[in-house]
C-alpha positions in Angstrom: -23.8 -11.0 -9.6 -20.1 -11.0 -8.8 -18.3 -7.7 -7.9 -15.3 -8.7 -10.0 -14.9 -11.4 -12.6 -11.9 -12.9 -14.3 -11.0 -12.4 -17.9 -12.1 -16.0 -18.6 -15.5 -15.3 -17.1 -15.8 -12.2 -19.1 -15.0 -14.0 -22.3 -17.7 -16.6 -21.5 -20.2 -13.8 -20.8 -19.5 -12.2 -24.2 -19.8 -15.6 -25.9 -23.2 -16.4 -24.2 -24.5 -13.1 -25.6 -24.4 -14.5 -29.1 -27.0 -17.1 -28.1 -29.7 -15.0 -26.3 -31.9 -12.0 -27.1 -34.7 -10.1 -25.5 -34.6 -9.7 -21.7 -31.8 -12.3 -21.4 -29.6 -10.2 -23.7 -30.4 -7.1 -21.7 -29.4 -8.7 -18.5 -26.0 -10.0 -20.1 -25.4 -6.4 -21.4 -25.9 -5.0 -17.9 -23.5 -7.5 -16.5 -21.0 -6.7 -19.3 -21.1 -3.0 -18.7 -20.3 -3.6 -15.0 -17.4 -5.8 -15.7 -16.0 -3.4 -18.3 -16.1 -0.4 -16.0 -12.3 -0.6 -15.3 -11.2 -2.8 -18.1 -12.5 -0.4 -20.8 -14.4 2.6 -19.5 -15.2 3.9 -23.0 -16.7 0.7 -24.2 -18.6 0.3 -20.9 -20.2 3.7 -21.5 -21.4 2.5 -25.0 -22.8 -0.6 -23.5 -24.7 1.5 -20.9 -26.2 3.6 -23.7 -27.3 0.3 -25.5 -28.8 -1.0 -22.3 -30.8 2.3 -21.7 -32.1 2.2 -25.3 -33.1 -1.6 -25.0 -34.7 -0.9 -21.5 -36.7 1.9 -22.8 -38.0 -0.3 -25.7 -38.8 -3.2 -23.4 -40.7 -1.1 -21.0 -42.9 0.1 -23.9 -43.8 -3.4 -25.1 -46.9 -5.4 -24.1 -45.0 -7.6 -21.7 -42.5 -5.3 -20.0 -39.8 -6.6 -17.6 -40.8 -7.1 -14.0 -40.5 -4.0 -11.8 -37.8 -5.5 -9.6 -35.7 -6.2 -12.8 -36.1 -2.6 -13.9 -34.9 -1.6 -10.5 -32.0 -4.1 -10.5 -30.9 -2.9 -14.0 -31.2 0.8 -12.9 -29.1 0.3 -9.8 -26.4 -1.6 -11.7 -26.2 0.9 -14.6 -26.2 3.9 -12.4 -23.4 2.5 -10.2 -21.4 1.5 -13.3 -21.7 5.1 -14.7 -21.0 6.6 -11.3 -17.7 4.7 -10.9 -16.6 5.6 -14.4 -17.5 9.3 -13.8 -15.4 9.2 -10.7 -12.4 7.9 -12.5 -12.7 10.6 -15.0 -13.0 13.1 -12.1 -16.6 14.1 -13.0 -17.4 14.1 -9.3 -20.7 16.0 -9.4 -22.0 13.6 -12.1 -20.8 10.7 -9.9 -22.7 11.9 -6.9 -25.9 12.3 -9.0 -25.6 8.9 -10.4 -25.0 7.4 -6.9 -28.2 9.1 -5.8 -30.0 7.6 -8.7 -28.8 4.1 -7.8 -30.1 4.5 -4.2 -33.5 5.7 -5.5 -33.8 2.5 -7.6 -33.1 0.1 -4.7 -36.5 0.2 -3.1 -37.8 -2.3 -5.8 -35.2 -4.9 -5.1 -35.6 -8.2 -3.3 -33.9 -8.7 0.1 -30.9 -10.6 -1.3 -30.5 -8.1 -4.2 -30.7 -5.2 -1.8 -28.0 -6.7 0.4 -25.3 -7.0 -2.2 -26.4 -3.8 -4.0 -25.9 -1.8 -0.8 -22.3 -3.1 -0.6 -21.8 -2.0 -4.1 -23.2 1.4 -3.5 -20.9 1.9 -0.5 -17.9 0.8 -2.4 -18.6 3.3 -5.2 -19.3 6.0 -2.7 -15.8 5.2 -1.2 -14.2 5.8 -4.5 -16.1 9.2 -4.7 -15.1 10.2 -1.1 -11.5 9.3 -1.8 -11.5 11.2 -5.2 -13.0 14.2 -3.4 -10.5 14.2 -0.5 -13.3 13.6 2.0 -11.5 11.4 4.4 -14.1 11.4 7.2 -16.8 10.3 4.8 -14.6 7.6 3.3 -13.9 6.1 6.7 -17.6 6.3 7.6 -18.6 4.6 4.4 -16.1 1.8 4.9 -17.5 1.1 8.5 -20.9 0.8 7.0 -19.5 -1.4 4.2 -18.1 -3.8 6.7 -21.6 -4.2 8.3 -23.4 -4.4 4.9 -21.0 -7.0 3.5 -21.5 -9.3 6.6 -25.2 -9.1 6.0 -24.9 -9.8 2.3 -23.3 -13.2 2.8 -21.2 -12.7 -0.4 -17.7 -14.0 0.2 -16.1 -12.0 -2.6 -17.6 -8.7 -1.5 -16.9 -9.4 2.2 -13.3 -10.3 1.5 -12.7 -7.1 -0.6 -14.2 -4.9 2.0 -12.3 -6.3 4.9 -9.0 -6.1 2.9 -9.7 -2.6 1.9 -10.4 -1.6 5.5 -7.2 -3.2 6.7 -5.1 -1.5 4.0 -6.6 1.9 5.1 -5.9 1.1 8.8 -2.3 0.2 8.0 -1.7 3.3 5.8 -3.2 5.9 8.0 -3.1 4.4 11.5 0.0 2.4 11.3 -1.6 -0.8 12.4 0.6 -3.8 11.8 -0.8 -7.1 10.7 -0.4 -8.5 14.2 -3.0 -5.9 15.4 -5.7 -7.3 13.3 -6.3 -10.7 11.8 -3.7 -11.4 9.1 -5.4 -11.3 5.7 -3.5 -14.4 4.6 -4.8 -16.5 7.5 -7.9 -17.6 5.6 -8.2 -18.8 2.0 -9.1 -16.0 -0.3 -12.6 -16.1 -1.9 -11.2 -15.2 -5.3 -8.1 -13.7 -6.9 -9.5 -10.1 -6.5 -9.7 -10.7 -2.7 -6.2 -12.2 -2.7 -4.9 -9.2 -4.5 -6.2 -6.8 -1.8 -4.9 -9.2 0.9 -1.4 -9.1 -0.6 -1.4 -5.4 -0.7 -2.5 -5.3 3.0 0.5 -7.6 3.7 2.8 -5.3 1.6 2.0 -1.9 3.1 3.5 -2.4 6.5 6.7 -3.8 5.0 7.3 -0.7 2.6 9.5 1.0 5.2 10.7 -2.2 6.9 11.5 -4.7 4.2 11.1 -2.8 0.8 12.2 -5.7 -1.4 9.6 -8.1 0.1 7.0 -5.4 -0.2 7.8 -4.8 -3.9 7.3 -8.6 -4.6 4.0 -8.7 -2.8 2.7 -5.5 -4.7 3.7 -7.0 -8.0 1.9 -10.3 -7.2 -1.1 -8.3 -6.2 -1.0 -6.4 -9.5 -0.7 -9.7 -11.5 -3.9 -11.0 -9.8 -5.8 -7.8 -10.2 -4.8 -7.7 -13.9 -6.6 -10.9 -14.5 -9.7 -9.6 -12.7 -9.9 -6.4 -14.7 -9.0 -4.1 -11.8 -7.0 -1.6 -13.8 -7.0 1.1 -11.1 -5.6 -1.4 -8.6 -3.0 -2.7 -11.0 -1.7 0.9 -11.6 -1.6 1.6 -7.8 0.2 -1.7 -6.9 2.7 -1.4 -9.8 3.6 2.2 -8.7 3.8 1.0 -5.1 6.3 -1.7 -6.2 8.3 0.9 -8.1 8.5 3.2 -5.0 9.7 0.2 -2.9 12.5 -0.5 -5.4 13.4 3.2 -5.5 13.6 3.2 -1.6 16.3 0.6 -2.1 18.1 2.5 -4.9 17.3 -0.1 -7.5 16.6 2.2 -10.5 16.2 -0.6 -13.1 13.4 -2.3 -11.3 11.8 1.0 -10.3 11.9 2.3 -13.9 10.4 -0.9 -15.2 7.4 -0.6 -12.7 6.8 3.1 -13.5 6.9 2.3 -17.2 4.3 -0.3 -16.9 2.1 1.9 -14.7 2.4 4.8 -17.1 1.5 2.8 -20.1 -1.6 1.3 -18.4 -2.6 4.7 -17.0 -2.4 6.4 -20.5 -4.7 3.7 -21.9 -7.4 4.3 -19.2 -7.6 8.0 -19.9 -8.3 8.6 -16.2 -6.7 11.9 -15.1 -5.7 11.0 -11.6 -4.0 7.8 -12.7 -2.2 9.6 -15.5 -1.2 12.3 -13.1 0.0 9.7 -10.5 2.1 7.8 -13.0 3.6 11.1 -14.3 4.4 12.1 -10.7 6.4 8.8 -10.4 8.2 9.6 -13.7 9.2 13.0 -12.4 10.4 11.5 -9.2 12.6 9.0 -11.1 14.0 11.8 -13.3 15.1 13.7 -10.1 16.8 10.6 -8.8 18.7 10.3 -12.1 19.8 13.9 -11.8 17.5 15.3 -14.5 16.0 18.0 -12.3 14.9 20.3 -15.2 13.0 17.4 -16.9 11.7 16.3 -13.4 10.3 19.9 -12.9 8.6 19.8 -16.3 7.1 16.3 -15.9 5.8 17.2 -12.5 4.1 20.2 -13.8 2.5 18.0 -16.4 1.3 15.8 -13.6 -0.3 18.7 -11.8 -1.9 19.7 -15.1 -3.6 16.2 -15.3 -4.6 16.6 -11.7 -6.2 20.1 -12.0 -9.6 18.5 -12.5 -9.3 16.8 -9.0 -9.7 18.4 -5.6 -6.8 18.3 -3.2 -6.4 14.5 -2.7 -3.7 12.2 -1.8 -2.5 11.8 -5.3 -2.3 15.6 -5.8 -0.5 16.0 -2.4 2.1 13.4 -3.6 2.7 15.5 -6.8 3.3 18.5 -4.6 5.7 16.5 -2.4 7.7 15.5 -5.4 7.7 18.9 -6.8 8.9 20.3 -3.5 11.8 17.8 -3.5 12.7 18.8 -7.2 12.7 22.5 -6.2 14.9 21.8 -3.4 17.3 19.9 -5.8 17.2 23.1 -8.0 18.3 25.2 -5.0 14.9 26.9 -4.7 14.5 26.2 -1.0 11.8 28.8 0.0 9.7 27.7 -2.9 10.2 24.1 -1.8 9.1 24.7 1.7 5.9 26.5 0.5 4.9 23.6 -1.8 5.6 20.9 0.7 3.5 22.7 3.4 0.5 22.2 1.1 1.1 18.4 1.1 1.8 18.2 4.8 -1.5 20.1 5.6 -3.4 17.5 3.5 -1.7 14.5 5.1 -2.5 15.9 8.6 -6.2 16.3 7.7 -6.2 12.8 6.1 -4.4 11.3 9.0 -2.1 9.6 6.5 0.7 9.0 8.9 3.2 7.3 6.7 3.0 10.1 4.1 3.1 12.7 6.8 6.2 11.2 8.4 8.0 11.1 5.0 7.0 14.7 4.1 8.1 16.0 7.5 11.5 14.3 7.1 12.0 16.0 3.8 10.7 19.4 5.0 13.2 19.1 7.9 16.1 18.7 5.5 15.1 21.7 3.5 14.9 23.8 6.7 18.3 22.5 7.7 19.8 23.5 4.3 18.2 27.0 4.8 20.0 27.3 8.3 16.6 27.2 10.1 18.1 24.9 12.8 15.3 25.1 15.4 12.6 24.6 12.8 14.4 21.7 11.2 14.9 20.0 14.7 11.2 20.5 15.7 10.1 19.0 12.3 12.4 16.0 12.4 11.3 15.3 16.1 7.7 15.3 14.9 8.6 12.9 12.2 10.6 10.7 14.5 7.6 10.3 17.0 5.5 8.9 14.1 8.4 6.7 13.0 8.8 5.3 16.4 5.1 4.9 17.0 4.5 3.0 13.7 7.9 1.3 13.3 8.8 2.9 10.0 12.3 1.5 10.1 13.8 2.5 6.7 12.8 6.1 7.4 15.4 6.2 10.2 18.1 6.3 7.4 16.6 9.6 6.2 16.3 11.0 9.8 20.1 10.4 10.3 20.8 12.2 6.9 18.7 15.1 8.1 20.5 15.4 11.4 23.8 15.4 9.5 22.5 18.3 7.5 21.3 20.1 10.7 24.8 19.9 12.2 26.4 20.9 8.9 24.3 24.0 8.4 23.3 24.8 11.9 24.0 28.4 12.8 23.9 27.8 16.6 26.3 25.5 18.5 24.5 22.2 18.9 25.3 19.6 21.5 27.4 16.7 20.2 26.0 13.0 20.3 27.1 11.3 23.4 28.2 8.2 21.5 30.3 10.2 18.9 33.7 8.8 18.1 34.4 10.8 14.9 35.7 14.3 14.2 32.2 15.9 13.7 28.4 15.3 14.4 27.8 15.7 10.6 30.1 12.7 10.0 28.6 10.8 12.9 24.9 11.1 11.6 25.9 10.5 8.0 27.7 7.3 8.9 24.8 6.4 11.1 22.5 6.7 8.1 24.9 4.5 6.1 25.0 1.8 8.8 21.2 1.8 9.3 20.8 1.4 5.5 23.2 -1.4 5.2 21.0 -3.4 7.7 18.1 -3.2 5.4 17.9 -6.1 2.9 18.5 -5.0 -0.7 19.4 -1.4 0.3 22.0 0.3 -1.9 23.9 3.4 -0.5 23.0 6.5 -2.6 25.9 8.2 -4.3 24.9 11.6 -2.7 25.3 10.1 0.8 28.7 8.7 -0.1 29.8 12.0 -1.6 28.6 13.9 1.5 30.7 11.6 3.7 33.7 12.2 1.4 33.3 16.0 1.7 32.7 15.8 5.5 35.8 13.7 6.1 37.8 16.2 3.9 36.6 19.1 6.0 37.9 17.2 9.0 41.2 16.9 7.2 41.1 13.1 7.1 42.0 12.6 3.5 42.4 8.8 3.6 38.7 8.6 4.6 37.7 11.2 2.2 39.3 9.5 -0.9 37.8 6.1 0.3 34.3 7.5 0.3 34.8 9.4 -2.9 35.9 6.2 -4.6 32.7 4.5 -3.4 30.6 7.4 -4.5 32.2 7.2 -8.0 31.4 3.6 -8.3 27.8 4.2 -7.1 27.5 7.0 -9.7 28.9 4.7 -12.5 26.2 2.1 -11.7 23.5 4.8 -11.7 24.8 6.1 -15.1 23.5 3.0 -16.7 20.1 4.7 -16.8 21.2 8.2 -17.4 20.6 8.8 -21.1 22.1 11.8 -22.7 18.9 12.9 -24.4 16.2 13.7 -21.8 13.5 12.9 -24.5 14.9 9.4 -24.9 14.4 8.9 -21.1 10.9 10.0 -21.4 10.2 7.7 -24.2 11.7 4.8 -22.2 9.1 5.6 -19.5 6.2 6.0 -22.0 6.1 9.8 -22.2 6.9 10.9 -25.8 7.0 14.6 -26.5 6.2 15.6 -22.9 8.8 18.4 -23.1 8.1 19.4 -26.7 4.3 19.8 -26.6 1.4 20.2 -24.4 -1.1 17.2 -24.4 -4.9 17.8 -24.8 -7.0 16.2 -22.1 -9.0 13.5 -23.9 -11.8 13.6 -21.4 -12.6 17.4 -21.3 -10.9 18.6 -24.4 -9.2 21.4 -22.3 -5.5 22.1 -22.8 -3.6 20.3 -20.1 -1.7 23.3 -18.7 -3.0 23.6 -15.1 -5.4 26.4 -14.3 -4.1 26.4 -10.8 -0.8 24.8 -9.6 1.4 25.7 -6.6 2.5 29.3 -7.1 6.1 28.4 -8.1 7.0 30.0 -11.4 9.7 28.3 -13.5 13.1 30.1 -13.4 16.5 28.9 -14.2 18.4 28.4 -11.0 21.7 30.2 -10.4 24.7 28.0 -10.9 25.7 28.4 -7.3 24.7 30.1 -4.0 26.2 30.4 -0.5 23.9 27.6 0.6 25.4 25.2 -1.9 28.9 25.5 -0.5 30.2 23.6 2.6 31.4 25.8 5.4 35.0 24.9 4.6 34.5 25.7 0.9 33.1 29.1 1.8 36.2 29.8 4.0 38.5 28.8 1.2 36.6 31.0 -1.2 36.9 34.0 1.1 40.7 33.5 1.4 41.0 32.8 -2.3 39.5 36.2 -2.9 42.3 37.7 -0.9 44.8 36.1 -3.2 46.0 33.5 -0.6 48.0 30.7 -2.0 47.2 27.1 -1.3 49.9 26.9 1.4 48.6 30.1 3.0 45.0 28.8 3.0 46.2 25.6 4.7 48.0 27.5 7.4 45.0 29.8 8.0 42.5 26.9 8.3 44.9 24.6 10.0 44.5 21.8 7.5 46.8 20.0 5.0 47.5 21.3 1.5 45.9 18.2 0.2 42.6 19.1 2.0 42.8 22.6 0.5 43.0 21.0 -3.1 40.0 18.9 -2.2 37.9 21.9 -1.3 39.1 23.8 -4.3 38.0 21.0 -6.6 34.5 21.0 -5.0 34.4 24.9 -5.2 35.3 24.9 -8.9 32.7 22.3 -9.7 29.9 24.2 -7.9 30.9 27.5 -9.4 31.4 26.0 -12.9 34.8 27.7 -12.9 38.1 26.5 -14.3 40.6 28.8 -12.6 41.1 30.6 -9.2 40.4 34.0 -10.9 37.3 32.7 -12.7 36.0 31.3 -9.4 36.5 34.6 -7.5 34.9 36.6 -10.4 31.7 34.3 -10.5 31.5 34.4 -6.7 31.6 38.2 -6.6 28.9 38.4 -9.4 26.6 36.0 -7.4 27.1 38.0 -4.1 28.9 35.2 -2.4 31.8 37.2 -1.1 31.6 39.0 2.3 31.7 42.7 2.3 35.3 43.0 3.7 36.7 41.0 0.8 
């Protein structure tokens, strides 16, 4: 029996069932249940119930089915139910069903035992991954490699080897040159080719994101035709993340919308939570941080039924980033630490490196210079070891933040030929990004450079970058809809903000019983950490009733530069006049005691 079958083969199976009855129909029903397990879990469960009923009747008849057939059907039905239970996060039930499958294997022939063992191990892998048991997952896959070789089944062997290669690349950073390239041999079937394409895509995610996105989408297309819904969702979201890495919001939104729609149809909490996490991430990229916060809480609500796993860790990462965007830096650090701890335990090096980079930026914005540098150095070691090229862009951005917010005097880069280290590293990030095919400079980086050059009193450069930032923002505004609910509808999430969904599996309200301890509070309009050092200096002098000319003389800059800083100051304080800005700053505790 095949591990995966195409939609055409499934249609032939269903057509053949109209022509058979008795034990032949029972066997066809067992096959049908197995091949429906991801295509339509609910229907598969109904078919399993019918199989159990027919099997009980057959065993009570004068000519019952042969014992080895009873064992074969018992193994197949138990494994089908175990995989479905795992997808619905009923993990204890899944473990019980897996044990039942093993207990039925004693009555199988040698050939049946060989491929049934591979299937048991692949289902156990799903259970281990869903339970966050990384050591068990790796052990099971090593056993599956051996068992698949013994089985002689090309499809199962191809799938096992491709899964092992994917895991090696994700967690250990092995490139394709370090193991046999999956594309070097003809795939046994589309399901094997889908896994092989994913294995080719993973090492390219942080080197050639556009190529990786194309490979992931091709893998998703092949997997869809084989009924591998879980794999379709994962690959489509991976493609969206690759596009997002390039700043391509349109393609990213399209991928996340498709994944969200499919995940919702499955009813699987982890897939729904994962797709909601991506929606929350995209909302933050589009500047909708309040909606991002709400959607990410909904994602954690879906994931409450799962133990701490990679999917839940990713939701924590995105929530931490959103909290940072809201100005809640200590809360962001606390939530990110939970994800970092999980990635360390899982040895998920690419996710660990990404999380460390983001954590370093938060520490930098908090003025924790030494902690930020130690964190980014740990990330850099992983980046260099595993050749995560695109992550070097983010490292340069973090170093710009470190030098901008650093409380202590930091050594200047030896190759610096610009007025400040902050400008040096920000421009390094820009140059590194431009060397990546398909990369688009984010508006935030361009705006940062504009402010940094203004602080250096180089207004020509400042206005040049400000113009580029405005153009980038205008392109981004194509997806920035005025109504946040319209954005959610675009991505397949109607009424997320207006109502709480009910979990279709458990019937329990979807508000999480336990989520990271970060209560929702409206952020202040501004804080000292949101102002640049020069804006803060201008604010203090403004509070002393200095004129623009007097501020320029005191700071040793031009009057044009003072106007630039005042514009940024007014925007961050949501103030329209000098007096209004000083009043709001005093209310928020932003003025020093001597003012």
